[in-house]
C-alpha positions as CSV (number, residue, x, y, z in Angstrom):
1,X,23.9,85.3,143.5
2,X,23.1,81.8,142.3
3,X,19.5,82.9,141.7
4,X,20.7,85.8,139.5
5,X,22.9,83.5,137.4
6,X,20.2,80.9,137.1
7,X,17.7,83.6,135.8
8,X,20.2,84.9,133.3
9,X,20.9,81.3,132.1
10,X,17.2,80.7,131.7
11,X,16.6,84.0,129.7
12,X,19.1,83.0,126.9
13,X,17.6,82.0,123.6
14,X,18.0,78.4,122.6
15,X,20.5,77.8,119.8
16,X,17.8,76.2,117.6
17,X,15.5,79.3,118.0
18,X,18.4,81.6,117.4
19,X,19.2,79.9,114.1
20,X,15.6,80.1,112.9
21,X,15.3,83.7,113.9
22,X,18.5,84.4,111.9
23,X,17.2,82.5,109.0
24,X,13.9,84.3,109.1
25,X,15.7,87.7,109.2
26,X,17.9,86.8,106.3
27,X,14.9,85.6,104.3
28,X,13.2,89.0,104.9
29,X,16.4,90.9,103.8
30,X,16.6,88.7,100.7
31,X,12.9,89.3,99.9
32,X,13.3,93.0,100.2
33,X,16.4,93.0,98.1
34,X,14.5,91.0,95.5
35,X,11.6,93.5,95.5
36,X,13.9,96.5,95.1
37,X,16.6,95.3,92.7
38,X,14.4,94.7,89.7
39,X,13.0,98.2,90.0
40,X,16.4,99.6,89.9
41,X,17.3,97.4,86.9
42,X,14.1,98.3,85.0
43,X,14.8,102.0,85.2
44,X,15.3,103.3,81.7
45,X,18.3,105.0,80.5
46,X,17.4,108.7,79.7
47,X,19.3,108.5,76.4
48,X,17.3,105.4,75.4
49,X,14.0,107.2,76.2
50,X,15.2,110.2,74.3
51,X,16.1,108.1,71.2
52,X,12.8,106.2,71.4
53,X,10.9,109.6,71.4
54,X,12.9,110.7,68.4
55,X,12.2,107.4,66.7
56,X,8.4,107.8,67.3
57,X,8.6,111.4,65.9
58,X,10.4,110.3,62.9
59,X,8.0,107.4,62.2
60,X,5.1,109.8,62.5
61,X,6.9,112.2,60.1
62,X,7.5,109.3,57.7
63,X,3.8,108.3,57.7
64,X,2.9,111.9,57.1
65,X,5.4,112.0,54.1
66,X,4.0,108.7,52.7
67,X,0.5,110.1,52.8
68,X,1.7,113.2,51.0
69,X,3.5,111.1,48.4
70,X,0.5,109.1,47.7
71,X,-1.6,112.2,47.3
72,X,1.0,113.6,44.8
73,X,1.2,110.4,42.9
74,X,-2.6,110.3,42.5
75,X,-2.4,114.0,41.3
76,X,0.4,113.2,38.9
77,X,-1.7,110.3,37.5
78,X,-4.7,112.5,37.1
79,X,-2.7,115.2,35.4
80,X,-1.3,112.7,32.9
81,X,-4.7,111.3,32.0
82,X,-7.6,113.6,33.1
83,X,-8.3,116.8,30.9
84,X,-10.4,118.2,33.7
85,X,-7.6,117.9,36.2
86,X,-5.2,119.6,33.8
87,X,-7.7,122.4,33.3
88,X,-8.2,122.9,37.0
89,X,-4.5,122.9,37.7
90,X,-3.8,125.4,35.0
91,X,-6.6,127.7,36.3
92,X,-5.7,127.5,40.0
93,X,-2.0,127.3,40.0
94,X,-1.0,129.0,36.8
95,X,-3.8,131.5,36.7
96,X,-4.7,130.7,33.1
97,X,-8.1,131.5,31.5
98,X,-9.7,131.1,28.1
99,X,-9.3,134.0,25.7
100,X,-13.0,135.1,25.9
101,X,-13.4,134.8,29.8
102,X,-13.6,137.6,32.1
103,X,-11.9,137.3,35.5
104,X,-13.3,139.0,38.5
105,X,-11.3,139.0,41.7
106,X,-13.2,139.1,44.9
107,X,-11.5,140.2,48.0
108,X,-12.0,138.1,51.2
109,X,-11.3,141.2,53.4
110,X,-14.7,142.7,54.5
111,X,-13.1,146.2,54.9
112,X,-12.6,146.5,51.2
């Protein structure tokens, strides 16, 4: 029986080694926690993602409207000063012609 007790006593881990194993295990747990916590914190709120998407769409729409406004402003400036632009606008949009002109309408449909 004394041999069994002596073997069990020799198999126990020294307190210093036990402390270092515990510290190492805690360090591994903390390292894993640090690795996973920022990923959880960086996940985006679905509502914020939706609002950012809407913001991007509205900004694109604003750029399109700004380009349209610029084109319209240049057309307005041309209609105020250029006689050729006024004539082209009257012919295309208003369907106006000079009194001695003959208008021939050509159909784009090949069946006609």
